MISEVO-400939 format. One record per residue: residue in three letters; chain; x, y, z of N, C-alpha, C, O in turn. Coordinates in Angstrom, 3 decimals. Each point is the difference from the previous one (the first is absolute). Layout:
N
code, unit, n_c1, n_c2, n_c3, ca_c1, ca_c2, ca_c3, c_c1, c_c2, c_c3, o_c1, o_c2, o_c3
ALA, A, X, Y, Z, X, Y, Z, X, Y, Z, X, Y, Z
...
***
This chain:
179
code, unit, n_c1, n_c2, n_c3, ca_c1, ca_c2, ca_c3, c_c1, c_c2, c_c3, o_c1, o_c2, o_c3
MET, A, -30.684, -89.850, -119.948, 0.079, -1.685, 0.141, -1.209, -0.541, 0.440, -0.443, 0.578, 0.992
LEU, A, -0.416, -1.755, -1.528, -0.957, -0.251, 1.054, 0.326, -1.423, 0.425, 0.428, -0.995, -0.585
THR, A, -0.846, 1.323, 2.002, 0.296, -1.162, 0.843, -1.179, -0.982, 0.635, 0.040, -0.681, 1.024
ASP, A, -1.054, 0.844, -1.950, -1.030, -1.517, -0.149, -0.375, 0.259, -0.595, -0.413, 1.095, -0.381
ASP, A, 0.405, -2.942, -0.259, -0.808, -0.142, -1.087, -1.206, 0.221, -0.229, -0.378, -0.448, -1.083
LEU, A, -0.722, 1.206, 1.960, -1.111, 0.058, -0.382, -0.235, 0.848, -0.635, -1.160, 0.050, -0.408
ASP, A, 2.097, 1.027, 0.001, 0.041, 0.994, -0.404, 0.232, 0.266, -1.260, -0.154, 1.145, -0.424
VAL, A, 0.606, -2.276, -0.461, 0.027, -0.249, -1.321, -1.113, -0.753, -0.787, -0.225, -1.175, 0.292
LYS, A, -0.376, 1.702, -1.127, -1.085, -0.868, -0.781, 0.059, 0.118, -1.305, 0.359, 1.072, -0.486
ILE, A, -0.676, -2.071, -0.256, 0.189, 0.089, -1.546, -0.945, 0.001, -0.562, -0.853, -0.793, 0.398
ALA, A, 0.568, 1.540, -1.417, -1.706, 0.329, -0.541, -0.377, -1.465, -1.047, 0.666, -0.295, -0.992
GLY, A, -1.597, -0.309, 1.378, -0.527, -1.051, -1.125, 0.054, 0.062, -0.977, 0.915, 0.408, -0.714
ASP, A, -2.270, -0.956, 0.376, -0.807, 0.526, -2.122, -0.325, 1.124, 0.265, 0.360, 0.963, -0.677
LYS, A, -1.532, -0.832, 2.311, -0.772, 1.315, -0.533, 0.764, 0.793, 1.522, -0.152, -0.529, 1.101
PRO, A, 0.866, 1.686, -1.256, 1.149, 0.284, 1.056, -1.150, 1.417, 0.280, 0.387, 0.895, 0.751
SER, A, -1.508, -0.815, -1.279, -1.214, 1.365, 0.591, -0.472, -0.411, 0.792, -0.065, 0.706, 1.006
VAL, A, -0.570, -2.124, -0.959, -0.795, -0.608, 0.745, 0.691, 0.315, 1.707, -0.585, 0.489, 0.967
ASP, A, 1.660, -0.858, -1.049, 0.681, -0.007, 1.567, 0.506, 0.753, 0.341, 0.684, -0.239, 0.995
VAL, A, -0.645, 2.089, -1.732, 0.282, 1.175, 0.813, -0.924, 0.267, 1.490, -1.117, 0.235, 0.461
HIS, A, 2.109, -0.403, -0.244, -0.901, 0.962, 1.515, -0.439, 1.409, -0.187, 0.798, 0.849, -0.398
ARG, A, -2.116, -0.553, 0.689, -0.822, 1.168, -0.390, -0.215, 0.981, 1.029, -0.999, 0.137, 0.705
ASN, A, 2.025, 0.502, -0.710, -0.352, 1.780, 1.232, -1.074, 0.706, -0.205, 0.135, 1.048, -0.631
LYS, A, -1.586, -1.474, 1.151, -0.888, 0.457, -0.450, -0.640, 0.772, 1.680, -0.133, -0.574, 1.081
SER, A, -0.122, 1.867, -1.400, -1.245, 0.209, 1.514, -0.626, -0.578, 0.491, -0.107, -0.435, 1.146
THR, A, -0.855, 0.318, -2.835, -1.258, -0.647, -0.043, -0.027, -1.540, -0.380, 0.616, -0.416, -0.981
PRO, A, -1.362, -0.410, 1.810, -0.467, -1.425, -0.562, -0.279, -0.127, -1.537, -0.464, 0.722, -0.883
VAL, A, 1.133, -2.396, 1.025, -0.382, 0.051, -1.522, -1.476, -0.864, 0.004, -0.457, -0.862, 0.750
GLN, A, -0.238, 1.800, -2.444, -0.888, -0.225, -0.139, -0.619, -1.325, -0.050, 0.828, -0.894, -0.176
ASP, A, -2.298, 0.424, 0.300, -0.207, -0.999, -0.658, 0.292, 0.159, -1.761, 0.285, 0.945, -0.735
SER, A, -0.590, -2.779, 0.493, 0.349, 0.340, -1.538, -1.697, 0.369, -0.668, -0.375, -0.432, -1.090
SER, A, -0.375, 1.191, 1.888, -1.170, 0.258, -0.692, 0.577, 1.663, -0.387, 0.271, 0.935, 0.754
VAL, A, -0.227, -1.049, -2.229, 0.759, 1.393, -0.174, -1.323, 0.298, -1.553, -0.381, -0.970, -0.655
SER, A, 0.023, 2.011, 0.425, -0.733, 0.599, -0.970, 0.362, 0.042, -1.529, 0.959, 0.655, -0.407
SER, A, -1.838, -1.441, -0.478, 0.486, 0.071, -1.179, 0.493, 1.491, -0.434, 0.185, -0.009, -1.217
GLU, A, 0.064, 1.146, 1.719, 0.077, 1.264, -0.389, 1.910, -0.372, 0.584, 0.968, 0.356, -0.672
GLN, A, -0.902, -0.821, 1.495, 1.649, -0.056, 0.585, 0.692, -0.803, -0.809, 1.066, 0.267, -0.555
ILE, A, -1.840, -1.500, 0.479, 0.468, -0.989, -0.809, 0.723, 0.858, -1.583, 1.172, -0.138, -0.349
GLU, A, -1.821, 0.671, -0.118, 0.560, 1.242, -1.085, 0.458, 0.321, 0.118, 0.859, -0.009, -0.881
GLY, A, -0.565, 0.889, 2.170, 0.572, 0.983, 0.335, 1.488, -0.366, 0.150, 0.934, 0.701, -0.389
ALA, A, -0.844, -1.818, 0.966, 1.183, -1.163, 0.021, 0.456, -0.448, -1.000, 1.193, -0.293, 0.082
LYS, A, -1.789, 0.074, -1.244, 0.765, -0.150, -0.785, 0.478, 0.866, -1.271, 0.743, -0.339, -0.920
LYS, A, -1.381, 1.527, 1.146, 0.779, 1.491, -0.268, 0.919, 0.102, 0.529, 1.036, 0.169, -0.643
ILE, A, -1.020, -0.222, 1.932, 1.451, -0.057, 0.598, 1.498, -0.308, -0.819, 1.027, 0.594, -0.328
GLY, A, -1.719, -2.076, 0.235, 0.750, -1.090, -0.641, 0.900, 0.886, -0.856, 1.154, 0.427, -0.021
LYS, A, -2.601, -0.363, -0.862, 0.448, 0.749, -1.360, 0.474, 0.977, -0.346, 0.500, 0.153, -1.115
ILE, A, -0.570, 0.858, 2.152, 0.407, 1.223, -0.075, 1.988, -0.232, 0.412, 1.042, 0.236, -0.610
VAL, A, -1.385, -0.776, 1.879, 1.566, -0.279, -0.031, 0.825, -0.811, -0.972, 1.218, -0.022, -0.174
ALA, A, -2.113, -0.581, -0.363, 1.407, -0.789, -1.281, 0.013, 0.365, -1.055, 0.545, -0.712, -0.844
GLU, A, -1.105, 1.898, 0.482, -0.329, 0.423, -0.969, 1.627, 1.343, 0.509, 0.616, 0.643, -0.850
SER, A, -0.416, -0.607, 1.922, 0.743, 0.952, 0.712, 1.849, -0.408, 0.054, 1.036, 0.666, 0.018
PHE, A, -1.321, -1.851, -0.009, 0.953, -1.318, 0.059, 0.125, -0.407, -1.370, 1.133, -0.480, -0.044
ILE, A, -1.766, 0.371, -1.380, 0.403, 0.017, -1.101, 0.867, 1.019, -0.655, 0.989, -0.287, -0.674
ARG, A, -1.592, 1.989, 1.009, 0.429, 1.246, -0.461, 1.326, -0.286, 0.626, 0.854, 0.045, -0.885
ASP, A, -0.438, -0.263, 1.814, 1.029, 0.228, 0.526, 1.207, -0.738, -0.436, 1.170, 0.372, 0.088
ALA, A, -1.845, -1.965, -0.786, 0.848, -1.292, -0.340, 0.692, 0.736, -1.428, 1.173, -0.183, -0.325
GLU, A, -2.372, 1.245, -0.625, 0.413, 0.112, -1.321, 0.905, 1.197, -0.104, 0.452, 0.503, -1.029
THR, A, -0.250, -0.101, 2.403, 0.913, 1.471, 0.019, 1.271, -0.328, -0.186, 0.558, -1.024, 0.392
GLU, A, 0.027, 2.167, -1.174, 1.167, -0.273, 0.233, 0.903, 0.424, 1.094, 0.067, 1.172, 0.370
VAL, A, 0.678, -2.209, 0.182, 1.062, 0.358, 1.330, 1.195, 0.555, -0.424, 0.441, -0.453, -1.056
ASP, A, 0.313, 1.479, 1.712, 1.228, 0.407, -0.137, 0.975, -1.541, -0.243, -0.328, -1.133, 0.353
GLU, A, 1.648, 1.580, -1.096, 0.480, -0.842, -0.434, 0.673, -1.045, 1.260, 0.064, -1.227, 0.068
GLU, A, 0.393, 2.315, 0.868, 0.856, -1.128, 1.013, -1.367, -0.990, 0.970, 0.207, -0.840, 0.875
PHE, A, -1.361, 1.244, -1.337, -1.158, -1.072, 0.155, -0.569, -1.078, -0.753, -0.979, -0.669, 0.331
ARG, A, 1.635, 0.559, -1.321, -0.580, -0.744, -0.541, 0.515, -1.220, -0.663, -0.113, -0.159, -1.216
ASP, A, 0.638, -0.644, 1.941, 0.352, -1.077, -0.273, -1.251, -1.471, 0.722, -0.465, 0.007, 1.140
TYR, A, 0.224, -1.001, -2.117, -1.254, -0.569, 0.057, 0.230, -0.142, 1.890, -1.012, 0.266, 0.649
GLY, A, 2.349, -0.686, 0.198, -0.472, -0.119, 1.306, -0.892, 0.616, 0.743, -0.902, -0.281, 0.789
MET, A, 1.483, 1.340, -1.332, -0.626, 1.571, 0.963, -0.907, 0.451, -0.556, -0.439, 1.004, 0.562
ILE, A, -0.278, -1.409, -1.806, -1.298, 0.319, -0.441, -0.736, -1.143, 0.899, -0.492, 0.401, 1.055
LEU, A, 0.381, -1.632, -1.334, -0.308, -0.453, 1.057, -0.274, -0.271, 1.195, -1.045, -0.622, 0.188
GLN, A, 1.839, 0.978, 0.930, -0.177, 0.301, 1.000, -0.754, 1.356, 0.429, -0.631, 0.118, 1.050
ARG, A, 0.801, 0.942, -2.075, -1.064, 1.269, -0.218, -1.440, -0.610, 0.243, -0.624, 0.222, 1.037
ARG, A, -0.161, -1.501, -2.721, -0.844, -0.584, 0.816, -0.245, -0.238, 1.134, -0.824, 0.660, 0.632
LEU, A, 1.422, -1.557, -0.181, -0.354, -0.868, 1.349, -0.202, 0.771, 1.025, -0.835, -0.308, 0.850
LEU, A, 1.437, 1.229, -0.783, -0.137, 0.997, 1.309, -0.935, 1.164, -0.307, -0.219, 0.925, 0.782
LEU, A, -0.475, -1.104, -2.377, -1.299, 0.731, -0.016, -1.048, -0.615, 0.055, -0.972, 0.626, 0.422
SER, A, 0.770, -2.215, -0.867, -0.578, -0.928, 0.513, 0.212, -0.457, 1.251, -1.141, -0.367, 0.279
PHE, A, 1.927, 0.083, 0.860, 0.153, 0.147, 0.948, -1.299, 1.712, 0.740, -0.935, 0.088, 0.796
THR, A, 1.573, 0.712, -1.535, -0.394, 1.229, 0.702, -2.157, -0.197, 0.227, -0.768, 0.107, 0.956
ALA, A, 0.573, -0.498, -2.785, -1.095, -0.011, 0.149, -0.837, -1.130, 1.206, -0.739, 0.281, 0.943
THR, A, 1.076, -1.212, -1.298, -0.394, -1.052, 1.095, -0.287, 0.011, 1.657, -0.792, -0.578, 0.744
ALA, A, 1.833, 1.519, -0.588, 0.187, 0.568, 1.274, -1.077, 0.859, 0.251, -0.649, -0.167, 1.032
GLY, A, 0.338, 1.124, -1.873, -0.409, 1.428, -0.194, -1.026, -0.800, 0.168, -0.255, -0.293, 1.169
PHE, A, -0.592, -0.267, -2.224, -1.718, -0.931, 0.233, 0.209, -0.237, 2.003, -0.248, 0.679, 0.996
GLU, A, 0.490, -1.242, -1.116, 0.164, -0.807, 1.249, -0.097, 1.147, 1.450, -0.713, -0.122, 0.996
GLN, A, 1.535, 1.036, -1.273, 0.028, 1.062, 0.920, -1.003, 1.036, -0.229, -0.155, 0.839, 0.887
TYR, A, -0.249, -0.803, -1.500, -1.198, 1.409, -0.459, -1.582, -0.808, -0.682, -0.945, 0.627, -0.479
ILE, A, 1.046, -2.215, 0.629, -1.269, 0.181, -0.029, -0.269, -1.387, 0.789, 0.560, -1.096, 0.004
SER, A, -2.145, 1.887, 0.942, -0.263, -0.390, 1.404, -0.269, -1.542, -0.287, 0.229, -0.704, 0.984
ASP, A, -0.674, 0.011, -2.140, -1.092, -1.292, 0.055, 1.034, -0.690, -0.864, 0.531, 0.525, -0.979
ASP, A, -0.289, -1.753, 1.427, 0.949, -1.366, -0.681, -0.299, -0.113, -1.438, 0.804, -0.063, -0.930
THR, A, -2.292, 0.044, 0.895, -0.824, -0.204, -1.401, 0.211, 0.824, -0.640, -0.143, -0.458, -1.134
LEU, A, 0.392, 1.387, 1.067, -0.092, 1.214, -0.513, 1.433, -0.104, -0.184, 0.236, -0.152, -1.199
VAL, A, 0.845, 0.174, 1.921, 1.634, -0.220, -0.278, 0.362, -0.787, -1.239, 0.765, 0.198, -0.944
GLY, A, -1.779, -1.378, 1.374, -0.030, -1.187, -0.854, 0.086, 0.370, -1.568, 0.869, -0.172, -0.854
ILE, A, -2.291, 0.820, 0.851, -0.812, 0.402, -1.233, 1.232, 1.201, -0.991, 0.173, -0.032, -1.219
ALA, A, 0.362, 0.776, 1.997, 0.786, 0.751, -0.199, 1.347, 0.093, -0.837, 0.449, 0.620, -0.963
GLN, A, 0.074, -1.925, 2.197, 0.779, -0.696, -0.581, -0.085, -0.685, -1.129, 0.785, 0.217, -0.924
LYS, A, -1.848, -1.228, 0.846, 0.009, -0.913, -1.557, -0.218, 1.337, -1.203, 0.576, -0.154, -1.077
SER, A, -1.154, 1.049, 1.226, -0.193, 1.124, -0.630, 1.479, 0.380, -0.798, -0.042, 0.072, -1.228
PHE, A, 1.059, 0.117, 1.776, 1.052, 0.930, -0.209, 0.855, -1.040, -0.461, 0.926, 0.292, -0.757
LEU, A, -1.148, -1.670, 1.174, 0.750, -1.104, -0.747, -0.502, -0.404, -1.389, 0.751, -0.113, -0.969
ASP, A, -1.996, -0.084, 0.942, -0.627, 0.066, -1.071, -0.228, 0.496, -1.125, -0.210, -0.548, -1.082
THR, A, 0.280, 2.098, 1.505, 0.456, 1.183, -1.019, 1.485, -0.023, -0.634, 0.235, 0.314, -1.167
LEU, A, 0.746, -0.737, 2.117, 1.125, -0.408, -0.527, 0.708, -1.125, -0.748, 1.095, -0.173, -0.535
ASN, A, -2.095, -0.439, 0.720, 0.345, -1.561, -0.634, -0.897, 0.558, -1.895, 0.617, -0.204, -1.046
LYS, A, -1.842, 0.767, 1.051, -0.744, -0.072, -1.450, 1.048, 1.221, -0.410, 0.322, 0.020, -1.188
HIS, A, 0.213, 0.947, 2.007, 0.868, 0.997, -0.989, 1.487, -0.675, -0.642, 0.597, 0.211, -1.056
SER, A, -0.329, -1.092, 2.194, 1.383, -0.622, -0.733, 0.181, -1.028, 0.850, -0.050, 0.393, 1.165
ALA, A, 0.278, -1.777, -1.294, 0.383, -1.003, 0.621, 1.528, -0.312, 0.614, 0.263, -0.786, 0.911
GLU, A, 0.731, 1.681, -1.721, 1.118, -0.035, 0.397, 0.235, 0.949, 1.102, 0.653, -0.415, 0.957
LEU, A, -1.084, 1.612, -0.949, 0.054, 0.597, 1.475, -1.221, -0.375, 0.988, -0.184, 0.730, 0.974
TYR, A, -0.314, -1.387, -1.102, -0.710, -0.982, 1.124, 0.776, -0.847, 0.207, 0.230, -0.340, 1.161
LYS, A, 0.138, -0.004, -1.785, 1.116, -1.278, 0.648, 1.179, 0.546, 0.665, 0.539, -0.628, 0.912
THR, A, -0.030, 1.957, -1.381, 0.536, 0.521, 1.247, 0.186, 0.854, 0.491, 1.002, 0.689, 0.193
SER, A, -2.418, -0.627, 0.181, -0.103, 0.299, 1.161, -1.352, -0.459, 1.311, -0.948, 0.654, 0.436
SER, A, 1.325, -1.727, -0.207, 0.315, -0.442, 1.322, 1.653, -1.343, 0.093, 0.597, -0.700, -0.818
ASP, A, -0.513, 0.920, 1.966, 1.092, -0.522, 0.600, 0.004, -0.144, 1.188, 0.297, 0.959, 0.713
THR, A, -0.735, -2.613, 0.021, -0.098, 0.411, 1.427, 1.233, 0.055, 0.464, 0.090, 0.958, 0.768
GLY, A, 1.160, -1.686, -0.899, 1.419, 0.539, 0.607, 0.040, 1.307, 0.260, 0.039, 0.329, 1.185
ALA, A, -0.039, 0.819, -2.333, -0.482, 1.385, 0.418, -0.795, 0.226, 0.807, 0.290, 0.535, 1.070
PHE, A, -1.052, -0.763, -1.281, -1.566, 0.581, 1.149, 0.301, -0.650, 1.073, -0.814, 0.306, 0.871
SER, A, 1.597, -1.074, -0.485, 0.159, -0.546, 1.496, 1.018, 0.601, 0.567, 0.083, -0.083, 1.226
PHE, A, 1.251, 1.061, -2.203, 0.395, 1.153, 0.564, -0.530, 1.024, 0.340, 0.311, 0.395, 1.124
TYR, A, -1.301, 0.439, -1.920, -0.629, 0.821, 0.118, -1.338, -0.056, 0.852, -0.845, 0.895, 0.002
TYR, A, 0.784, -1.918, 0.623, -0.981, -0.371, 1.250, 0.645, -0.023, 1.224, -0.571, 0.211, 1.070
LEU, A, 2.185, -0.555, -1.249, 0.365, 0.139, 1.287, 0.436, 1.290, 0.165, 0.519, 0.131, 1.109
ALA, A, -0.521, 1.062, -1.884, 0.323, 1.175, 0.239, -1.199, 0.739, 0.354, 0.072, 0.983, 0.738
PHE, A, -1.714, -1.604, -1.462, -0.753, 0.495, 0.222, -0.614, 0.138, 1.378, -0.644, 0.921, 0.502
ARG, A, 1.060, -2.207, 0.009, -0.984, -0.516, 1.348, 0.703, 0.728, 1.038, -0.505, 0.239, 1.097
ARG, A, 1.785, 0.148, -1.480, 0.709, 0.456, 0.734, -0.610, 1.610, 0.903, 0.503, 0.294, 1.085
GLY, A, -1.268, 0.327, -1.532, -0.788, 0.415, 1.126, 0.826, 1.476, -0.492, -0.712, 0.765, -0.651
SER, A, 1.833, -0.408, 0.852, 0.418, 1.469, 0.064, 0.903, 0.363, -1.311, 0.447, -0.832, -0.789
GLU, A, -0.261, 2.339, 0.715, 0.436, 0.000, -1.336, -0.184, -0.425, -0.965, 0.521, 0.686, -0.879
VAL, A, -1.221, -1.847, 0.383, -0.639, -0.849, -1.414, 0.748, 0.725, -1.243, 0.498, -0.793, -0.800
GLU, A, -0.377, 1.838, 0.577, 0.037, 0.436, -1.367, 1.541, 0.008, 0.399, 0.522, -0.515, -0.989
ARG, A, 0.528, 0.825, 1.919, 1.084, -0.342, 0.066, 0.448, -0.881, -0.453, 0.910, 0.114, -0.821
ARG, A, -1.596, -1.784, 1.355, 0.634, -1.300, -0.189, -0.534, -0.430, -1.107, 0.639, -0.954, -0.445
ILE, A, -1.928, 1.373, -0.467, -0.726, -0.475, -1.018, 1.631, 0.562, -1.180, 0.591, -0.722, -0.803
GLY, A, -0.335, 1.991, 1.098, 1.089, 0.325, -0.557, 1.424, -0.965, 0.192, 0.468, -0.750, -0.857
GLN, A, -0.108, 0.917, 1.780, 1.008, -1.301, 0.113, -0.422, -1.320, -0.450, 0.348, -0.468, -1.084
THR, A, -0.955, -0.014, 1.758, -0.546, -1.416, -0.974, 0.587, 0.383, -1.510, 1.044, -0.557, -0.339
PHE, A, -1.842, 1.726, -0.815, 0.319, 0.103, -1.005, 1.259, -0.458, -0.355, 0.289, -0.894, -0.795
ALA, A, 0.473, 1.642, 1.508, 1.728, 0.412, -0.596, 0.242, -1.226, 0.496, 0.675, -0.591, -0.843
MET, A, -0.885, -0.129, 1.816, 0.347, -1.336, -0.215, -0.087, -0.924, -1.011, 0.963, -0.402, -0.653
LEU, A, -2.366, -0.016, 0.483, -0.547, -0.821, -1.841, 0.601, 0.608, -0.974, 0.246, -0.647, -1.018
CYS, A, 0.066, 1.799, 1.096, 0.828, 0.805, -1.113, 1.342, -0.418, -0.129, 0.790, 0.271, -0.904
LEU, A, -0.637, -0.912, 1.839, 1.563, -0.451, 0.189, 1.184, 1.229, 0.402, 1.226, -0.091, -0.074
HIS, A, -2.040, 1.218, 0.509, 0.982, 1.369, 0.461, -0.484, 0.064, 1.669, -0.234, 1.092, 0.517
ASP, A, 0.152, -1.942, -0.002, 0.308, 0.059, 1.873, 0.834, 0.627, -0.251, 1.060, -0.100, -0.618
GLY, A, -2.216, 1.656, 1.773, 0.879, 0.978, 0.799, 0.217, 1.369, -1.226, 0.906, 0.773, 0.314
ASP, A, -1.399, -0.551, -1.191, 0.463, 0.583, -1.146, -1.171, 1.093, 0.539, -1.114, -0.287, -0.438
PRO, A, 1.140, 1.169, 1.077, -0.864, 1.083, 0.109, -0.992, 0.422, -1.404, -1.226, 0.021, 0.103
ILE, A, 1.975, 0.324, -1.482, -1.259, 0.029, -1.143, -1.065, -0.813, 0.102, -1.192, 0.307, -0.029
PHE, A, 1.812, -1.613, 0.180, -0.943, -1.213, -0.667, -0.633, -0.240, 1.531, -0.736, -0.983, -0.077
GLN, A, 0.746, 1.436, 1.237, -0.607, 0.129, 1.095, -1.395, 1.444, -0.498, -1.199, -0.020, -0.279
GLU, A, 2.261, 1.076, 0.405, -1.637, 0.938, -0.320, -0.714, -0.338, -1.020, -1.216, 0.182, 0.069
LEU, A, 1.741, -0.698, -1.143, -0.995, -0.221, -1.122, -1.115, -0.846, 0.330, -1.126, 0.473, -0.150
GLY, A, 1.263, -1.696, 0.593, -0.864, -0.914, 0.637, -0.643, 0.639, 1.163, -0.982, -0.653, 0.352
GLU, A, 1.149, 1.494, 0.225, -0.626, 0.353, 1.238, -1.042, 1.123, -0.892, -1.190, 0.023, 0.315
ALA, A, 1.707, 0.924, -1.468, -0.835, 0.347, -0.861, -0.979, -0.509, -0.398, -1.127, 0.211, 0.447
LEU, A, 1.448, -1.047, -1.455, -0.862, -1.180, -0.698, -1.061, -0.417, 1.288, -1.129, 0.462, -0.162
TYR, A, 1.261, -1.014, 1.024, -0.766, -0.502, 1.534, -0.924, 1.163, 0.191, -1.224, -0.127, -0.043
CYS, A, 1.760, 1.120, 0.229, -1.099, 1.329, 0.493, -0.818, 0.305, -1.609, -1.071, -0.606, -0.038
TRP, A, 1.268, 1.143, -0.830, -0.399, -0.192, -1.014, -1.300, -0.572, -0.322, -1.131, 0.483, -0.052
PHE, A, 1.677, -1.820, -0.181, -0.815, -0.883, -0.200, -1.676, -0.311, 1.082, -1.199, -0.018, -0.280
SER, A, 2.029, -0.182, 1.579, -0.984, 0.101, 0.684, -1.127, 1.170, 0.010, -1.109, -0.301, 0.443
SER, A, 1.338, 1.599, -0.905, -0.523, 1.008, 0.098, -0.882, -0.051, -1.296, -1.045, 0.622, -0.189
VAL, A, 1.803, -1.659, -0.834, -1.382, 0.008, -1.109, -1.200, -1.075, 0.853, -1.180, 0.258, -0.239
VAL, A, 1.345, -0.912, 0.778, -0.839, -1.151, 0.806, -0.994, 0.344, 0.830, -1.131, -0.477, -0.092
ARG, A, 1.552, 1.492, 1.124, -0.157, 0.621, 0.825, -1.376, 0.648, -0.598, -1.146, -0.223, 0.390
LYS, A, 1.610, 1.157, -1.529, -1.120, 0.784, -1.036, -0.642, -0.307, -0.276, -1.124, 0.475, 0.163
ALA, A, 1.511, -1.919, -1.038, -1.566, -0.872, -0.448, -0.764, -0.195, 0.881, -1.207, 0.211, -0.120
VAL, A, 1.839, -0.716, 1.334, -0.941, -0.611, 1.257, -1.144, 1.096, -0.147, -1.080, -0.088, -0.586
ASN, A, 1.681, 1.226, 1.346, -0.635, 1.330, 0.955, -1.324, 0.000, -1.420, -1.203, -0.133, 0.227
GLU, A, 1.909, 0.345, -1.880, -1.193, 0.513, -0.926, -0.773, -0.658, -0.183, -1.156, 0.398, -0.145
ASN, A, 1.541, -1.811, 0.075, -1.051, -1.474, -0.040, -0.802, -0.968, 0.848, -0.857, -0.696, -0.545
LEU, A, 1.116, 0.602, 2.023, -0.631, -0.787, 1.043, -1.024, 1.471, 0.658, 0.574, 1.032, 0.350
VAL, A, -1.619, -1.133, -0.298, -0.426, 0.722, 1.156, 0.100, -0.256, 1.920, -0.482, 0.839, 0.761
***
C-alpha cells in the first residue's frame, strides 16, 4: 500500500525521459562520435527486428486473444525502452536507439507501431521497475494484472520470462554495438 502520493508518478508523452537511471558512471556530455551514433541506430534496429519476429510468431492458443497479444507487445516495448536507458550510458545515444527502434517498427507496420506504446501501461511497468528489488517478479505481476489475470502465477511467470528474455536481447545488442 502506498502511503505517500510522492511515490506515484504517471508517465507523460515521453516516459523514457523521466526514468531514473541507476548508473555507476556519470552521464556523458552529448559529444558522441558518429561511430557511436551509428551503433545506437543499429541497436534500435536489431531490437526492433527481434520485437517484430516475436510479434509475428504464433503463440500458444491460451495466449492468443487480442488483449493478451497487445499486453505482450507493450511489455516488450517497455523492456526495450527501459533496457536502452539501463544499458546505454549516454542520454543522446539512448534517444537515438529508441528513435531507431520506433522508426523500424513504424516502417514495418503502422499497426504494430501503434499498439506498442501505451503510456498508461508503461506507467505501471515503470512503477514496478523503479522499486529496485525483485524487478523481474514485479514486472511479471504487473503483466498479469494488465492481462486481467491479477495473481495468476502462469501469467506472472510468463511476464517475468518475457521481460528477462527481451532485456537480454537489448543488453546483447548494446554490448555488441557500442564500444
